[in-house]
N, C-alpha and C positions, 0 to 999 in steps of 0.2 A: 579718652576718657580713660586710656590704656597708657600705662609705663613700661620702660621694660629695666629693668633692674637684675644683674647679675645672670643675667643669656634667659629670664624668664618674664612672663609680659605681666603685671600689676596692676590691678584697679588704683586708680588715683581716688584721692575722696573724692569728686565731682563725678565718677564712674559708680565709689559706690553709693552717692546721697539717690544719686537716677535710679539707678538699678532696685535701691530700699524702696526710692517714692516710688515706683513705678510696681513695686508688687502690690504696697501696700497703697494706690490707684486701684489696680487690678480687686483685689480682694475688695476693697468700697466697692466700687463700681457693681463687682458684682452682686453683693449682699444687697445693697440699697439696688440696684435691679431686682433679686428676686421680691424684696419687699414687698416694689409699686406694685412688680405681676402680681401678687395674692393677694396686696390691695384691692388689685383693678379688680382680679376674680372676684373678691367677695362683695368688693362692689355691684357688679352686673349680675351676679346672681341672687343680694339680695332685691338688685333695681327688676331686674325680670320677675322676681316670687312675687311684688308688691304689686305690681304692673299687670301678673298675670288674673292675678286673685282679687283686684277690684274690678276686672273685664269683669269676669265669670261671676264675681257676686252678682254686678248687675245685671247678669241674664238670670241668676237662680232669683234675683226677688220674687217676680211673678209665680212663677211654679211651687213654690216654697210656701207662698202666701195661700194660694189656694188649698196646699197641703194642708196649712197649720189649722184650715178653720173643721178638716175631715177629723173623723177619729179611727183606729183599725189600722190594718195595713193601705199605702198609697194606691192608692187607683188607677189604675190604667192607664189612664188620661196624662196623670201625674208623672209616672214613668216615663210614656212616650216624650212626654217635658224636659225630661233631665235628661233623655235620650240625645235629643236635639240641641241641649244647653252644651252635654260632654261636645255631640261632632262638630257645636261650632267653635268648644274651648279647642279641643286638637287641627283647630286652625290658627290657632296661636302660638307663636314660634314658643321654641323646647315646650309644650307642654303636651305628654301622654296621656294623658287621662282627668277621673277625677271621681270622685267619692262623697255617699252625704251620706253623717248620721246623728244620732237622734242626742242628747244632752246624755243619755244614758251609755252612747257607744253602741246601740244596735244600728246595723247596718240598714240605710234607708234605698239609696240607690250605689250599686248594682245589687240587688237580693243577696245573692251567693258573696259580697265583699269578707273578706276579712275584721275581723271585730279586731278595735283595735284601743281599748277599754283604758289604758296609760294615758296612751298621745292625746286620747279626746278629754281622759279629764284636766292632762296636763295645760292644754291648750285652754280650757273654761278657766283654768284657774288664775293663767297671764291676763285670760280676755284681750288677746292680739294673735297675731300670726305666731308659735312654734315652729320650727321644722324638725325632719328629720332622716339625716343620706340614710341612703339599705345600693347594695348594688342585687340587681334583679336576675337574674336563673341567666342570663345572655352573657352576663358579666357586666353588665351595663350600668351608670353610676345614676341614681336616681336621689331629689331631693323632693321631700313631700313637705308642700306646706299645708299647715292645719291651721283654718282659721275658723274664726265663732260667726254666727249669723243668726243674728235677733233676728225670728219675726214676729210680729201681733202676740202670738198669742204662745208660743215659744224657743228653747233655745235647739239649734243643730250647728253640726263641725262642716265643714268641707273638705276633702284633701284634695289639694291639686297635686299632681308629679308632674316630673320637672326632668327633663335629661339634662345631671350636670355633665357629662360627657359632651355635648354639642354647646352648653355654655364656656365650658372650660375651653373649649376647639377655637370658639372666637376669640374668647380671652387670651391663650395664647398668639391667635393671629399681631391681636392688637400689645402684645407682650412684647412679642419683640423689638416692636417699634418702639417702648417705652426703653425699653434695655439697649437698642439703638442709642436714643436718644438721651440716655444715663450713664452712657458710656462713651458716648461725641462732649456731652459737657466733663466730665470727668477727664476725660484726655485733653479738653482745652487746657484747663485747669490744673494738670501736669506738664504741659509744654509751659506754660506761660511761669509755671514753680521753677522747671529747670532753665529755663532761658535765663530769669532774673537770678538766681545762683549760678550758673555761669559766668554771669558777668559783674556779679559780687567777686565770683571767687579769682577770672582772671583779675581784678582790677585788687584785692590782697597777695595774690601774687605777683603783681609788680609791685606793692608796697613794700612788699618782704624781701623781694630781692633785692629794694636800695635800699630797707633798712640790713639787710644782711652788705649792702655792697659796700654801705656806710663802715661797719663796722669793723670790715677786714680791713678800708683803709685807715680807718684808725685805729687800729691793735699792731699793722705795719706800720701808722709811721713809729708808731711807741716800742715797738723792736728795736726801728733804726735807735730809737735813743738811748736804747736800755746797749746795743751792739756799738755804739760808736766811744761807747765810756773805754773801751779795748777794741784799736787798730788792727789788730790783728782778727778779731769777729766781726767785723763787721758784713751785714748781707746774712752772716751766718744763721739768725733768725727765719729770716727769710726763708734760706735756699733749706733746713730744714721742716720749715711747714710745706715747703715744696712739693719734696723727698716724700716726706709722710704723705698729704693726699694720694698720691701717686701711687703710695705704699697700700693704702688704703683702700685706694681703687683695684687695684691688685690682686689685693685677696677676700676685694667683692663683700668689703660694708655696706650698709645703705646708706644714699647721698646725706642724712642728716648726720650720720655719723663722721663721714664723711667733712663734711663741714666743721663739725667741735673735735675734731682730731686736727684740722687745720687751723684753725683757731690756737685753738692749745699751744700746739708746735709754733705760732710766733710767741705764745706769753710762756715756754717753759723756762725761758730765765729772764719773769719776770723779775726775781727772786734780786738775782744782783744789785737792784739797787741800792741793797742797805747791805751790800757787800761793803768795804773799806778798799779804796784806790790801792792800799797798801798792800791789800790779800787779791783782790783780782787782778791787779796789775802787774805781781808780782814776777821778774824773767826765770827763778832760781826755782829750786824744785819749796814744796811747801815743809812747816812740821805739823804736828800735832796740833796744834792748838790752831791754826790756819787752815787747815782741811777741816776740820770742826766745822766753824768761819762757814770755809763755801759752802760747807755741803747743809745749810743750814737757809740753801736761795730755793728750794722745791718749798719750804716750809711759806715762808718770806712771801713766795710770787701766790701761793694758794690764798695767804689771807687777804693777801690783796686782793686778789679776783674772788674770792669767798664771798666779800662786800659788796656786788652786785649782781644781785638776785636771778636776771637772767642770764649770766653763764654757769652755773652751777655745775655742767656736765663736763665744763671743762676743768673744773677745781681735780677729779681725782686724774686727770689726765697729766698735769701739773706739777701734780703732787708729789703723785708717782715715777717720774720720769729714768731718775737714778739707782731704780730697786733693781734687783736681780734675779733671774731664776730660782738658782739657786738658795736664796733668802737672804745673801750676803749683802744685798744694797741697802741704801737710806730712801725715806727717814724711819720707815714703818718695819721695814726687812719681811717685806712681803715674798710669798716664794709663789713658781708656775702661772698658774690662770688666776691664781687670785689679785695678781697685779691687772689694772683695768686693761682693756684690750689697747685705747689709743694711746698709756702710757709705754706699752710694750712696743708700737710701734716707731712713737717717738724717739725710744733707746735706742734702737738702730738706726733711725735716719740722722740723729745727734751723732753718734758715734764714729760713723763715716765722714758725715763732714769733716768733725774735727779733723779726724786722720789728713781729709786731703783737703784742709789746709793751712798756712805756713803757722807755726807756734813760735813764742819766744826761743822755746829751748829746744827748737827740733824746727826739718823743712816738711814743708805735705809731701806724703806717702802718691805713690803712685796710685791708680784705681782700684790696680790687681792687688797691690800691696792689702791696699784696705780691705777689699774685699774677701783677701786670706785669711785676713786679722778676723774680717766678722765670726766667717766661719770658723775659726779656729775655737773663740769663747761662744760660738754658740751651743746651746745647751746647757751652760751656766751661768753665765753673765747673759744674751740675749737671749729671744726665740726663736731656736733653731726653724722654724717655719718661717716668722718672720722672715729671716735671716734668706733663707731660701726665696720667697716671693723680693726680695729687695734687692738679692740678684739678676733677677726677670729685670725690673726697674729698670738698673744701672744697664743691662745691657739694648733695653730698649731706646734709651738714651744712645745710648752709644752708640747705633746701629749702623751711623752715619761718621766715620771717624773722622771727617774734614769738616764735621760742624762741630760750635763753640754752642753747647748750652746755655737758654736766657730764659726764667723761666719770674714771673711778676718785674719783667725790667731791669733784671739783672741778669751781666754776663756770669760764666760760670765759667770763665778760661784757663782758671786752674785744672781742672779737668782735660782739660785737651789742649799741654802748652804749647803742642808744636801750629795749631791752627789758632782763626780766628777768626771762622764767617759765621754771624751769626745767623740761629734761625729758633723760633719759636720754639716750646714744647705746650701742650698743652694738655690737662686730664679729664 
């Protein structure tokens, strides 16, 4: 999931996808776990409250029915019965105590209970359980359930105090199980998705490499067809493409840009198919009109490539590979960094290969002489930084003076005329 580019580690698309998906899965799992825990907590509290209310209501039926037949303050027997009910109620899980109110909010049991007229009124209005959350003096969270109790002759309200802290403690323990199960389910989905995407990514990469190899093979064949029009330039496009890729690697361009530059270099002279043989193969110098004709080949080549929508990135490199840093090139007279990087790289490599191969009007120059000429025009015709980087490329290539450079299956014997041993160089 990591790749090394320019000496630094970078996340691949799959790595970024996995990291992003993991982060999203973690957030979703956390939110879902919190939601489920809180839902479970609320359900537990509601269930315990309803259970306690039902059990205490059953215990209150007899003493309240007896009290409802009397008038005035509850007799001692009723209070003792209510104390017994409270003692029994406290044996129920989470129940802390109970209180009994008349329908007008007057406390009945215990006699010193605090009036809660609003709670009694709200309960009677709803005719159902109504709860209120408070915190006692010890900092313990209390949930009070107010329950309407209808006897034969009167209506009462029962207040049941339950410990929310204890209920939350139990819910937290069960919630951990819920959270673990939720995170486990999300993890299974995440790893299944990553495995699926990994397989798809590998298949796409295999097909991409296959398509790239096919494209490169097609471009190489086309470049060979172009070069074979002139016996003096046979293999020129292949060599320029190889030099350009090596230079792009030396300049630490991204892999995709290296591919683009290599493809553009293979196609940089494609426009020469539109140049008449009388001009293209003329052994002597060209006049002004002939130079104009030969100078149209970048535009012709770019127009041909532009018709293929998948090669849009190649067009600027082909169109501008004869521009000059000082703005005196063609066809657009671009200057400096306004010239595409790929075009500047191809210009250096094109110049070097042209100088180190035989032409009708001169013999090939030596590597040292060609490099000296590149240095001479650096900053005016060619990008000075690219010339310096290209010298490093040539230094690497010529590190073994007994070797004959072989790239793309073609021997570069002209660089080392005294040697004939072939060695493969890869970038």
